[in-house]
N, C-alpha and C positions, 0 to 999 in steps of 0.2 A: 504494500500500500504506500503510495506517495503522499506524504503529508503536505499541507499548505505551507507556503513560506511564512516566515516571521517578519512582519513589518514593524520597525521600531522608529518612532518619531525622535530624531536626535535634537532638533530645535525648530523653532518657527518664529517669524517676525510679522510685521505688517504686510510684507509683500513676498514672503518666501517660506517654504517648508523644506527642511532637510530630513531625510529618513534613510534607514539602512534596511537591506534585504538580506536574509540568510535562510538556509534550510537546516533543520535539525535532523539530518539523515546523512548517510554515506552515499546516497545515490548521486551520481554525477549530474551537475546542473550546467546547462549550456547558456542559460540566460533567463530573463524575466520579462513579462509584459505587465505594465503598470498603467492603470487608468485613474485619472484624477477627475472627480465630478464636483460640480457646484451648480447652484441654481441662480439664474439671472432674473432678477425682478419678479420672482415667483411664477414667471410665465415660461421660461426657457431653461432647460438643463443643458449645461455646457460640459464638454469632456475634452481632456488632453490625454493622449496616449504616448507612453514612452516604451521603446523596445530596448532592453538593456542586455548586453552580452556579458558573459562571465558568471562565476559562482557567487561571489560576494560583492556587494555594491552599496555605496553610499551615494545618494542622489540629492541634488538641490533643485527644487522647482521654484523659479522666480516669476516675476510679473503677475503676482496674485493680488487680490483685493483685501484691504484691511477689514478685520472683524467679519469674516465670511466663513461659514462652515464648508469644509472640504471633506470628501470621502475619497480615500485612496484604496484601491483594490489591486491585488497582484496575484499572478500565478507564475510558477516556475516551469521552464521547458527543461525536461530531463531526458536521459538516455532511455527511460522506460515510458515516456509520454508526458503529458501536461499534468501538473498538480492541481488540486482543488484551489479555489479562490480563498484569499484571506482579505480582511477589511480592517481599516482603522479610520477614525474620524478625528479631525482637528479643526479648531477655529483659529484663524490668524488673529494676531493681536492688533491693537490700535482701534481707531474709530472709523467706521465705515463711511466712505464719502457720501455726501448728499446726492440724491438722484438729480440728474440734469433736468432742466426745464426745456422741453422740446417744442419747436414751432415748425410746422410743415406747410409749405405754400406751393401750389401748383404753378409751374412756369408755363407749361403748355400741356397738351394731352398725354405726353409721354415722359415728362420730367417734373420732379418735385424737388424743391430746394428745402433741405432740412437744416435748421440751425438750433443751437442749444447753448445753455450756460453751464459752466462747471469749471473745475480746476484745470490749470495748464499742466503740460508735461505728463499727460496720461494718455492712454489709448482708449478711444471710444468705439463701441460696436453699435452699428445701426442695423436694426432688424425690421423687416417689413413683410407683410403678407396680406392676402385678400380676406382672411377670416381668422378668428381667434384660434381655431384648431390648427390651421397652417402656421400661424405665428408661434404656437407652442411646439409643434412637431417638426416643421421643416421650413423656417422662414428664409427669405433671401437675406443676405447680410453682407456687410462690408465694415472695415475698420479704418480709423483715421485718428491722428492726434490733433486735427484741426477742430474747430467749433462749428463747422458747417460742411455740407456735402450735397451735391446734386445727385439724385437717385433716378435712374431710368426705370420706368414702369410700363405696363401694357395699357393701351388706350381703352377707354370705356370700362374701367374697373375701379372699385373703391379700395383703398389700402389702409391698413393699420400700421403705425410706426412706433418703434421703441428705440431709445438711445440709452 
């Protein structure tokens, strides 16, 4: 029986999490697959996947958001097959940034100018869809460090926007 890997949170800050991965077995490990999940504005679950080579590993994941719950799941790739999943939860330190205030204005039938307020030197995600279900499951999206973006849309559709 292949045991799940042990995920140990080494440290965390406002914008990063460091963790180690190891196996409590003599089975040869060729690497790990790690998923980091978090929820954006209660509407959209985000995920970042890391593929890590080797038996033991300490990883640092940066560019995270302050005071946000993250779930880290991992499994090991071994000579006998994949291990079961293991999970840990951690909340980054600090104060979560205030939600930006978004304004969306149609420029023409296929372009919408989105602008918002918020802190400088951060990356913003713009999510848009024609329904709440699509906005939650598979929105169109783009990122920028600016405070505005022109989004191209399909004509004769109504869109919902989040930033």
